Steps between C-alpha positions, in 0.01 A plus 500: 500500500600803723873425501491431129343837427759668724783340305368622174434848640853528634665367188310743266557796730873445512511457125334838445692708765670804374327525159356830583172407339159456650435127472183322581456128528197282558526302818477124439520520120773348303562783249672827610507809279756776549617804307862389472396156366268602209430392246567159650322361804688339789338161561568392861270199476816284426659608832172414670479161331862412592442603869183280510695200365773548751257533786298196398782262390836590655609214723651713785216734594700647786740647245235712333610831645282784361770766561754294311260439211444883467874573513573225255243631256641859520858363461395303189342807349817700555729225378302481166649844410838348460675785679738377783475837675120524519415282800246433765629496864322357792522690828794281605676569170443875537671486843801330334504765225504782754791331685695485179481868425588596851821302461484210743355143474587137540634315203807466286525872378463471124276696258333261260294558185354327199639580158380316181331247723813423703543558871836656567713701742487871433756574769631348822488769767808623679626285788209248485506123491419512128811704433720286734378185325624633168172582327535753221286731289353301205516153669200292388305328782374166371383350827422621857555193716307243307266744322555575133475878437366494139139565612561712805407865534761733666294507825471122503873467461561764771275300735716184439832673540407696810509340842608537860856588587717182534302283257634390163380526144658327198500677160585320184688764301612515133756765406595590151862399561398157626434191294266349765282627780627502858319475829582776744387462863443825685420563867245766547562797728351834602579729207584867575574671168716814516423781261856608410855544583772732377882531505787693336669330214751787424548835677220648286284194403197393716371148440131462590355143508125524506337164599134584471248790469339427845310730731828609664700550184405863443598592852822294489599646165456858627729416804753343258485796260574748779801288601627493139451878459692558824781259410623678191410227253427637152419188305242217565473135397144386568467125529158367411603140433277234658259769613145366438333832545234635737301819526465740202504804740836379643643476141365849428649639821849354433483610135441849626850516646651443150252681277393865485153576635233438241693248288308181415575195713257254339182495291198297602316356203147389578434357147176506309558852372493654839716800595848412623622635828842643564682468838754778535797575709429695820861588569705580706744445201816515711670245274370634170844618402701201628649250263306174562516144375229240562550122535217268398457129441223246441398534871432873450113523475208737530600808693869434416417504131298815547792681664757371260287600202430850642870576555603375153214676311539830677874524549659240265638321812686181408346173598754215552443134550233269360147538362243558776208277591209673316238549770331822383136468611302693766299321759221655711369345816116490530387402850195267528244490779641205695868613513593325177631701211544509116835611374417621145727589212365843398777641285847456348812706556678686218838671535502878451574448129206259464684172512304201625655319798259204533652173365771695319711624789770767457825431303817633659717744303806307601440122520714325762407153608582312819640148447482192731872560574434872591242385761729228643799733521313801637581718196272775384589599137181704473590726796863515382385623154281767668797617710722509196260710292387741773856591591527655144182709543507868585 
């Protein structure tokens, strides 16, 4: 009975973390009353009943792992919300998440997501096995090895795709231009993701390719900005294609180079009638008078969409390419007592003019699509169009 009571105690405690209310519960009783649950009562007797049945009747008693049962119960509670971005992470999964945002891990190097119930590639990262294997933004992942993806969460899919350097994973991919799915075998590697690169495209045009909004991206962008200012370039093409996003603070920092101090970068909408929060430019505004064009595609997500929306809404900067992904929600990490975490969607992003990003994405001002032939021949009509238009700007 002692272990059973501990299970119920832990389960209830985790469920009520962060509510900010003083909650009392009666130890050993099946009904729990809490301020956030009124007027309904939460009846945990069903959980207790199910646990009893498992303990008494499950054939492989050695597989009854109390910790896994608790984690499974929390995961089920979170999945019931139907939000792919609100997830429970075990300590091991928290470690993987921290590795991701620091920019190195072992796997294939592709950002994945779930949209309208379909697992798909948001963006293959620069120089990774995923990119070298030919994966593209928008590819649908039907199977990972022999596992169908229809019922997987993002984290479950990541666990299947990840693996040690040198091992292989087979993805069954369906692309909009294909009649039938294809199996693509990819050898995993250590993934080091760069934050950006830049080069001159004309004597006065600087081309910046921003790969992700990682921890290093603010520092790297500052270094790049100083180089550009010293090089005599007076126009900028900012390429956010296949950039899956990252930290809001980094997007805010980079936007500050293009916007005047105090201009709105993004609006955080907490819903339920609560007051919205504006995130504004902090400067230094060195590029605020430069002609700029931004490239986006369906692999531009999250922080990329924030930056693109901020530049268009504040400065009427042209967006060229294809409609962006539509990942416009805010997640907050809540650490739990044993090293596990809840990543909770707490708000949605709005552009400075109040446009919703979530599920809608951002439409380009000049639509230019990449064809299969463009990819095969190494052509880039989107960048070509940006160069053509920015040459005419003064």
